[in-house]
C-alpha positions, 0 to 999 in steps of 0.5 A: 464535470459529469457523473461519468467523469466521476465514475471513471475517475473513481474506477481508475483510482480503485484499479490503479491503487490495487496495482500500484500498492504491491509494486510500490511496496516491492520497490521499497524493499519488502520482497518475497524473500524478506526485507532487502538490505540497504532499502527503505524497508530496512530503514523502516524496520530498523526504526520500528524495532528501535522505537518498540524496544527491539522487535517489530510488532505484529500488525504494525505498518512494517509487518503489514508491508512485509506481508504484502511483499511476501505473499501479496494482498489479501482480499480484505486488504485489496478491498480496503486499498481499492476503496481508498483509491476509489475515494481519492480518484473520485475526489480528483474527478470532482476537481476536474 
């Protein structure tokens, strides 16, 4: 494994994650118009509300996912997701 392989794997992980995360969130049911009925998102919201006594706390995973579903990722979130994707891609590159 060379440095080029590692760099390509990290770059692919970063780019792929920034594209994949919003698509996966939308597929789970977190949409621009709200949480889709009967979806994984609806189940997650229900479980979160029950666990917290009736509401979904601001800053929770469900609230963050709905925010991304509604308006997309902020620069800060995209940077964090890209960094995580680069780390995972780099780790995979080390194994190749």
